Every structure is written in structure tokens, then in C-alpha cells.
Residue, then its C-alpha position, 0 to 999 in steps of 0.5 A: x492478467x493473473x492466470x491460474x498457476x500464479x503465485x500468492x507469494x510466501x508468508x515471511x518467517x512465520x511459515x514453514x511448509x514441507x514439499x509433502x504438504x498439500x498446496x495452498x490454493x485461493x481463488x478460482x478460474x482465471x483468478x487462481x493463486x498458489x501460495x509459495x510458503x517459502x517467500x519473504x523469509x528473513x535472516x535470524x535477528x530481523x523481524x517484520x512488524x505491522x504490514x505497511x506496504x508492498x510495491x514492485x518496481x519495473x524489474x520485479x524487485x519487491x519491496x516490503x515495509x513494516x513497522x519494524x526497526x530491522x528491517x525498515x525495508x526488506x527488498x526481494x527479487x520475485x523468486x523471494x531471494x533477499x536483495x538487501x534490507x534498509x534499516x539505519x541507513x534508511x533512517x539517516x536518510x530521512x533524518x529519523x532514528x530507526x524507532x521513529x521510522x517504525x512508529x510512523x511507517x505507513x504508506x509506500x507508492x512506486x511511480x514510473x515518470x519521465x525522469x525515472x522511478x521514484x517512491x513516495x513514502x507517507x508517515x503517520x503521526x507519532x502521537x507520543x512525540x508529534x514526529x511524522x505526518x510527512x510525505x517524502x519523495x526518494x530515488x529507488x535507494x531511498x535518497x529523499x528528493x523532496x519532502x512536505x509535511x509538519x515540522x519540515x522547514x521551507x527549502x528548495x526541496x522542502x516545504x511545511x504543509x499541515x497534514x495531520x495524519x496522512x496515509x497514502x499517495x498517488x501520482x497521475x500520467x501528468x505528474x499531479x500527486x494526490x494525498x490523502x490525510x486518511x487517519x486525520x482531517x479526512x482531507x484529499x490533497x491535489x498537488x502539481x508535479x513540483x508539489x504546488x498545492x492545486x485543491x483540497x476537498x473532503x472532511x469527515x462525513x458520510x455523503x459523497x465528498x466526505x469520508x471516513x478514514x480516506x485510507x488509500x488513493x490511486x489514479x486508475x488508467x483503465x478507462x478513457x480517461x485517468x480517474x482518482x479512486x479513494x478507499x474510504x474505509x470507514x464508510x465501506x466504499x470506493x469513491x470516484x473522482x476526476x483528475x480535478x477532484x470532481x465527484x463522478x461515482x461510488x463503488x459500494x459494499x467494500x469491507x474496509x478498503x485499504x488501497x489499490x494496485x492496478x494490473x492488466x485492466x483491473x484494480x486490486x483492493x486489500x480489504x482490511x476486513x479479511x478479503x481482497x477484491x479484484x475489480x474490472x474497468x467497469x467497477x464490477x467485482x470479478x473476484x474476491x480472494x481469501x475471505x477469512x471473516x470469522x477466523x480468529x487471528x490466533x489460529x491463523x496458521x491453521x487456515x493458510x487459505x484465508x487472510x486476516x487483515x490485508x493492509x496492502x498489496x502489489x502485483x508483479x509484471x507476470x501477475x503474481x500477487x504479494x500482500x501484507x497484512x495489519x498483523x504484528x508479524x506482517x505476514x507478507x506472502 
């Protein structure tokens, strides 16, 4: 579990702190984190865009995606050393220009499967051009292994599928894949490990089984049986389902929840309304971090202890917390 002294890692190329400055600490007790203000900085000429996603692989390499052409993806070690950046090389692999990647970037999910480690990228639709609205599975170098979505031709490793504006992916222990169409139809799709479509639920609404921006999805393995958690952002709640997408219960009183990350028996939830919440295996909130409600984005640099718009987060093996925000400069910390 995350413990006192774990790091809430640095704020990229926006933050500069001297050794003489007082450390920035958020949380309390077991859930205490200290900011590393130098983590995640980019070299001259590169900038982050709106913070999309952050994930950690089995070697604690941290992958940050944002709406930027340079880089589309930045890869760091856990201490913040920049290992590599992906821009035109990555765009070529997904058959886009870097401008198209920037316009459609959104979700990223890391999956450990029997065959190895993989990424699942989720594209938004580019409303100006109609591009995007795809989900593609890649290896850890970004090589596309399978894709599905609009404007995708049928093939051995591809299939057309009528997503309108997908936002996130999760994979169950048995290999089943869950995709939420959170900026579009409000539908939730279940596929098997070979991308065969099995079931669809959802649609717009406030009753259970309906959604108002089903932005994130996660398969929790904390309890006795895996469960599907859906971040129903506009309705301010988490909806919990069985693996076959039967409704089970609701976790209320969330503040625009975006997605999830699991670590040491807890789910971490970035809430777009200026907060990160941590819940235990019984859906109890055990910590709420960096509440920045009411703090104007223009003066964030004066309030480093708060969040503005947490869009995604990740937790590494030692419990360190990484957060990106939906701000024009991403603010990875």
C-alpha cells in the first residue's frame, strides 16, 4: 500500500523548485504523498498538451499521453529520467499524422496477459474530419496488433465497429475486453479476448444501467470475484457490474469521476472536479487528495497542494502516484 513518504511525482515542464523550498505534501497518515517537482520534464522544443492518460508497466516505466504532436507519448523511468518519446514514429504505426493523433488522443490501458504486456489505446472522434473513434491493441513499442472502430476495414487483425466516441478500455482476467463509448452513445461493450462482440448495455440516462458520460471502465480484482466498475462522470457516481454486465450496485457522491487504477487492494479514482479519491474493497472512501475546488486554474502555480482537473492516474509498484490533468499543459505530476 502507498505509505507516508511515497511520491506524488513532479509537474513536468511547468514546475521548478529549489532545494530550499518547503516540500509539497498532500494527504495524511497512510495516504501521505510528497511532490517531486522535477519529475516528468521534457527537453526543449517538446511540450505536453491536454493530459490524456498515464500508465505504468511491469518494470515501472511510466507512459504519459497528452494532446501533443511532440511528443505523442513520453516514457520515463520511475525517477523521472526520460527514456524515449514517440511522435511521428508512433503516428506512422497507427496510420495517422501527428496532428491526427493530437486531435484524437484520449485513453491508454496497460494489460498484463498470458502472452505478455500490451497497451489498448482509445481514440476520440475528430469532429472536424471524422477521423478517430478507434480502439487499438499494441505491444509496448506501439506496434498495432489489432484495431476496431469507424473507418476500419475488415481483416485478420481489424474490424469495423460503430463506436461514436469511445473513451476507455479495460481487460478482465479471462481476457474479455470492455469498452465505453463515453463521449458518444453512452453504450458499454463487452468483447471476448479475440474481439468478438458479446454484449452491449447502456444508453443515455440517470437510472441504473444508463449513463451520462460513461468515461472510464475498470475490472476490479479486489473482491472474491472480478467486477466491472464504470465511471459515470456526468451522474457523479461509480456503477458496478458483474462480468456479464448485470448491474450490482452504485457508489454515489463522486465528483465527475474519470477512470480508475488498482493497487494493493484499493481503487484510485481521478475526479475531474479537482480531487483524487481512493476507495477500498468495500467501496468505502479512505482518502481524498488535493481538493482544489474553487481554485482558479490561472493561479494553480500558487497552490501546488491541489488538483484542478485530474483526468487519469497510475500507481507504480512501490505505491508512488502519477497524475495527469485536463489542462493545456497536461500538468503531469
